[in-house]
C-alpha positions as MATLAB code, in Angstrom:
seq = 'XXXXXXXXXXXXXXXXXXXXXXXXXXXXXXXXXXXXXXXXXXXXXXXXXXXXXXXXXXXXXXXXXXXXXXXXXXXXXXXXXXXXXXXXXXXXXXXXXXXXXXXXXXXXXXXXXXXXXXXXXXXXXXXXXXXXXXXXXXXXXXXXXXXXXXXXXXXXXXXXXXX';
ca = [
      55.360  112.960   90.472;
      58.917  114.030   91.318;
      58.885  111.894   94.460;
      57.685  108.877   92.525;
      60.308  109.356   89.796;
      63.124  109.692   92.312;
      61.876  106.642   94.197;
      61.787  104.609   90.984;
      65.298  105.758   90.011;
      66.578  104.913   93.474;
      65.016  101.450   93.321;
      66.485  100.841   89.866;
      69.884  101.954   91.086;
      69.711   99.304   93.800;
      68.977   96.654   91.181;
      71.806   97.735   88.893;
      74.950   95.670   89.446;
      78.119   97.421   90.557;
      80.413   98.459   87.739;
      83.602   97.887   89.696;
      84.993   95.749   92.472;
      87.254   96.949   95.246;
      90.062   94.634   96.321;
      91.970   94.926   99.576;
      95.728   94.468   99.325;
      96.853   92.131  100.662;
      93.656   90.209  101.373;
      94.611   89.687  105.040;
      96.063   92.522  107.124;
      95.171   94.945  104.323;
      96.854   98.317  104.140;
      95.616   99.419  100.697;
      92.709   99.022   98.290;
      92.171   99.294   94.551;
      89.002   99.370   92.471;
      88.914   97.576   89.109;
      86.106   97.564   86.509;
      83.941   94.431   86.593;
      84.518   93.696   82.921;
      88.245   93.239   83.536;
      89.491   89.732   84.348;
      90.692   90.122   87.935;
      91.763   87.657   90.569;
      93.364   87.775   93.946;
      96.953   86.575   94.076;
      99.198   85.764   97.008;
      99.998   89.362   97.990;
      97.451   91.354   96.034;
      95.435   91.324   92.829;
      96.148   90.945   89.122;
      93.927   92.015   86.271;
      93.684   92.028   82.486;
      91.527   94.166   80.257;
      88.713   92.296   78.559;
      90.608   92.466   75.230;
      93.851   91.166   76.851;
      95.758   94.281   75.757;
      96.614   95.394   79.313;
      97.921   93.432   82.311;
      98.710   94.784   85.735;
      99.258   93.464   89.217;
      99.236   95.267   92.537;
     101.253   93.539   95.228;
     101.850   94.367   98.861;
     105.352   94.423  100.243;
     107.124   95.279  103.444;
     109.579   98.080  102.749;
     112.401   95.705  103.695;
     111.191   93.053  101.213;
     110.616   95.386   98.269;
     113.751   94.304   96.376;
     112.531   90.687   96.360;
     109.035   91.741   95.251;
     110.536   93.711   92.331;
     112.799   90.797   91.406;
     109.805   88.427   91.432;
     107.807   90.820   89.199;
     110.629   91.020   86.650;
     111.000   87.222   86.711;
     107.242   86.903   86.087;
     107.460   89.220   83.084;
     110.337   87.180   81.653;
     108.347   83.957   82.148;
     105.524   85.541   80.135;
     107.893   86.272   77.237;
     108.233   89.989   77.963;
     111.598   91.538   77.136;
     112.641   94.976   78.358;
     114.777   97.380   76.336;
     116.838   98.851   79.181;
     118.061  101.702   76.922;
     114.518  103.160   76.930;
     114.236  103.432   80.727;
     112.457  106.528   82.033;
     111.970  107.272   85.712;
     109.611  109.737   87.342;
     108.592  110.537   90.893;
     105.407  111.986   92.252;
     102.391  111.464   94.451;
      99.356  109.328   93.818;
      96.508  109.938   96.235;
      98.966  111.417   98.727;
     101.383  108.470   98.522;
     104.961  109.052   97.361;
     105.715  107.054   94.252;
     108.451  106.152   91.805;
     107.623  104.911   88.317;
     110.106  103.207   86.002;
     108.926  102.658   82.423;
     110.490  100.856   79.467;
     109.616   99.916   75.931;
     109.909   96.255   75.119;
     108.336   93.328   73.366;
     106.056   90.436   74.173;
     104.730   87.516   72.123;
     102.329   89.849   70.289;
     104.807   92.636   69.451;
     105.668   96.012   70.962;
     104.935   96.529   74.646;
     105.088   99.180   77.331;
     106.324   97.909   80.692;
     106.253   99.762   83.989;
     106.997   99.163   87.647;
     105.529  101.681   90.083;
     106.389  101.688   93.768;
     104.017  103.481   96.133;
     104.962  104.118   99.767;
     101.657  103.536  101.539;
     103.157  103.667  105.031;
     106.652  103.986  106.417;
     107.014  100.184  106.462;
     104.540   99.156  103.714;
     104.632   99.619   99.954;
     102.766   98.585   96.835;
     104.372   97.427   93.628;
     102.266   97.953   90.510;
     103.511   95.878   87.583;
     102.135   97.069   84.238;
     102.533   95.543   80.792;
     100.480   96.491   77.746;
     100.513   96.951   74.021;
     100.841  100.587   72.918;
      97.305  100.308   71.479;
      95.984   98.913   74.776;
      97.603  101.744   76.686;
      95.815  104.265   74.472;
      92.431  102.545   74.268;
      92.264  101.899   78.036;
      93.785  105.211   79.166;
      90.576  106.397   80.868;
      90.037  103.116   82.732;
      93.716  102.956   83.724;
      93.534  106.500   85.103;
      90.453  105.595   87.138;
      92.069  102.419   88.427;
      95.233  104.239   89.446;
      93.318  107.036   91.139;
      91.347  104.414   93.100;
      94.470  103.134   94.904;
      94.140  104.176   98.534;
      95.980  103.487  101.731;
      94.009  101.926  104.573;
      95.202  103.119  107.933;
];
Protein backbone atom coordinates (compact mmCIF):
# COMPACT_ATOMS: atom_id res chain seq x y z
CA UNK A 1 0.00 0.00 0.00
CA UNK A 2 2.86 2.38 0.79
CA UNK A 3 4.41 1.77 -2.62
CA UNK A 4 1.13 2.46 -4.36
CA UNK A 5 0.54 5.66 -2.37
CA UNK A 6 4.03 6.97 -3.10
CA UNK A 7 3.64 6.09 -6.77
CA UNK A 8 0.32 7.95 -6.93
CA UNK A 9 1.79 11.00 -5.17
CA UNK A 10 4.76 10.97 -7.52
CA UNK A 11 2.49 10.78 -10.56
CA UNK A 12 0.33 13.62 -9.24
CA UNK A 13 3.42 15.71 -8.61
CA UNK A 14 4.37 15.30 -12.26
CA UNK A 15 0.94 16.55 -13.30
CA UNK A 16 1.03 19.57 -11.00
CA UNK A 17 2.22 22.70 -12.79
CA UNK A 18 5.36 24.43 -11.58
CA UNK A 19 4.76 27.20 -9.09
CA UNK A 20 7.64 29.34 -10.30
CA UNK A 21 9.63 30.10 -13.41
CA UNK A 22 13.37 30.55 -13.57
CA UNK A 23 14.69 33.26 -15.88
CA UNK A 24 18.27 33.50 -17.09
CA UNK A 25 19.79 36.98 -17.05
CA UNK A 26 20.45 38.15 -19.64
CA UNK A 27 18.63 35.72 -21.92
CA UNK A 28 21.72 35.23 -24.12
CA UNK A 29 25.17 34.75 -22.59
CA UNK A 30 23.53 34.35 -19.18
CA UNK A 31 25.58 34.81 -16.04
CA UNK A 32 22.74 34.78 -13.47
CA UNK A 33 19.28 33.37 -12.85
CA UNK A 34 16.24 34.32 -10.80
CA UNK A 35 13.08 32.41 -9.96
CA UNK A 36 9.74 34.25 -9.83
CA UNK A 37 6.33 32.88 -8.78
CA UNK A 38 4.06 31.97 -11.70
CA UNK A 39 1.24 34.17 -10.46
CA UNK A 40 3.41 37.27 -10.85
CA UNK A 41 3.27 39.12 -14.18
CA UNK A 42 6.78 38.59 -15.53
CA UNK A 43 8.37 39.23 -18.89
CA UNK A 44 11.81 39.21 -20.34
CA UNK A 45 13.24 42.62 -21.14
CA UNK A 46 16.30 43.63 -23.12
CA UNK A 47 18.89 42.80 -20.44
CA UNK A 48 16.89 40.76 -17.95
CA UNK A 49 13.40 40.33 -16.55
CA UNK A 50 10.77 42.55 -14.97
CA UNK A 51 7.88 41.44 -12.80
CA UNK A 52 4.86 42.75 -10.92
CA UNK A 53 2.91 41.12 -8.15
CA UNK A 54 -0.55 39.97 -9.14
CA UNK A 55 -2.09 42.88 -7.18
CA UNK A 56 0.27 45.43 -8.84
CA UNK A 57 1.63 46.53 -5.45
CA UNK A 58 5.23 45.49 -6.20
CA UNK A 59 7.41 46.03 -9.28
CA UNK A 60 10.97 44.90 -9.75
CA UNK A 61 13.40 44.39 -12.58
CA UNK A 62 16.65 42.47 -12.69
CA UNK A 63 19.05 43.67 -15.35
CA UNK A 64 22.47 42.47 -16.40
CA UNK A 65 25.32 44.91 -16.76
CA UNK A 66 29.01 44.88 -17.47
CA UNK A 67 30.82 46.39 -14.50
CA UNK A 68 32.02 49.18 -16.79
CA UNK A 69 28.46 49.97 -17.94
CA UNK A 70 26.83 49.93 -14.51
CA UNK A 71 26.53 53.72 -14.24
CA UNK A 72 24.47 53.82 -17.45
CA UNK A 73 22.27 50.92 -16.28
CA UNK A 74 21.57 52.77 -13.00
CA UNK A 75 20.84 56.00 -14.86
CA UNK A 76 18.41 54.16 -17.17
CA UNK A 77 16.64 52.58 -14.15
CA UNK A 78 16.18 55.97 -12.48
CA UNK A 79 14.91 57.46 -15.75
CA UNK A 80 12.42 54.58 -16.03
CA UNK A 81 11.14 55.24 -12.51
CA UNK A 82 10.68 58.94 -13.32
CA UNK A 83 8.78 58.04 -16.51
CA UNK A 84 6.44 55.92 -14.37
CA UNK A 85 5.70 58.89 -12.10
CA UNK A 86 7.90 57.72 -9.23
CA UNK A 87 9.57 60.46 -7.21
CA UNK A 88 12.39 59.79 -4.76
CA UNK A 89 12.87 61.69 -1.50
CA UNK A 90 16.67 61.85 -1.49
CA UNK A 91 16.68 62.92 2.20
CA UNK A 92 15.48 59.41 3.16
CA UNK A 93 18.37 57.56 1.48
CA UNK A 94 19.70 54.53 3.36
CA UNK A 95 22.57 52.40 2.12
CA UNK A 96 23.62 48.94 3.24
CA UNK A 97 26.15 46.39 2.08
CA UNK A 98 26.16 42.64 2.39
CA UNK A 99 26.13 39.33 0.59
CA UNK A 100 23.27 37.65 -1.18
CA UNK A 101 23.93 34.03 -2.10
CA UNK A 102 27.67 34.68 -1.86
CA UNK A 103 27.56 37.77 -4.11
CA UNK A 104 28.70 41.13 -2.73
CA UNK A 105 25.90 43.66 -2.84
CA UNK A 106 25.04 47.28 -2.17
CA UNK A 107 21.45 48.35 -1.57
CA UNK A 108 20.25 51.95 -1.68
CA UNK A 109 16.69 52.55 -0.47
CA UNK A 110 14.49 55.65 -0.42
CA UNK A 111 10.96 56.61 0.46
CA UNK A 112 9.04 58.34 -2.27
CA UNK A 113 5.74 58.61 -4.05
CA UNK A 114 4.07 57.23 -7.13
CA UNK A 115 0.67 57.83 -8.74
CA UNK A 116 -1.02 55.77 -6.01
CA UNK A 117 0.68 57.36 -2.98
CA UNK A 118 3.61 56.44 -0.75
CA UNK A 119 6.28 54.16 -2.21
CA UNK A 120 9.47 52.38 -1.24
CA UNK A 121 12.17 52.50 -3.92
CA UNK A 122 15.40 50.53 -3.97
CA UNK A 123 18.35 49.89 -6.25
CA UNK A 124 20.48 46.86 -5.41
CA UNK A 125 23.74 46.12 -7.17
CA UNK A 126 25.08 42.56 -7.00
CA UNK A 127 28.59 41.72 -8.19
CA UNK A 128 28.06 38.34 -9.84
CA UNK A 129 31.55 38.19 -11.35
CA UNK A 130 34.50 40.54 -11.48
CA UNK A 131 33.21 42.03 -14.75
CA UNK A 132 29.45 41.33 -14.47
CA UNK A 133 26.79 42.77 -12.19
CA UNK A 134 23.05 42.74 -11.68
CA UNK A 135 20.93 45.78 -10.95
CA UNK A 136 17.69 45.05 -9.11
CA UNK A 137 15.24 47.95 -9.34
CA UNK A 138 12.45 47.73 -6.75
CA UNK A 139 9.40 49.94 -6.32
CA UNK A 140 6.40 49.10 -4.15
CA UNK A 141 3.74 50.48 -1.89
CA UNK A 142 4.50 50.06 1.82
CA UNK A 143 1.51 47.68 2.01
CA UNK A 144 2.82 45.66 -0.95
CA UNK A 145 6.22 45.40 0.67
CA UNK A 146 4.62 43.96 3.81
CA UNK A 147 2.08 41.67 2.15
CA UNK A 148 4.64 40.22 -0.31
CA UNK A 149 7.58 40.03 2.11
CA UNK A 150 7.74 36.21 2.02
CA UNK A 151 7.60 36.03 -1.78
CA UNK A 152 10.15 38.85 -2.11
CA UNK A 153 12.53 37.03 0.24
CA UNK A 154 12.18 33.84 -1.81
CA UNK A 155 12.72 35.71 -5.06
CA UNK A 156 15.82 37.45 -3.73
CA UNK A 157 17.27 34.25 -2.32
CA UNK A 158 16.74 32.59 -5.72
CA UNK A 159 19.19 34.95 -7.47
CA UNK A 160 22.23 32.88 -8.41
CA UNK A 161 25.33 33.40 -10.45
CA UNK A 162 25.91 31.05 -13.38
CA UNK A 163 29.56 30.35 -13.92
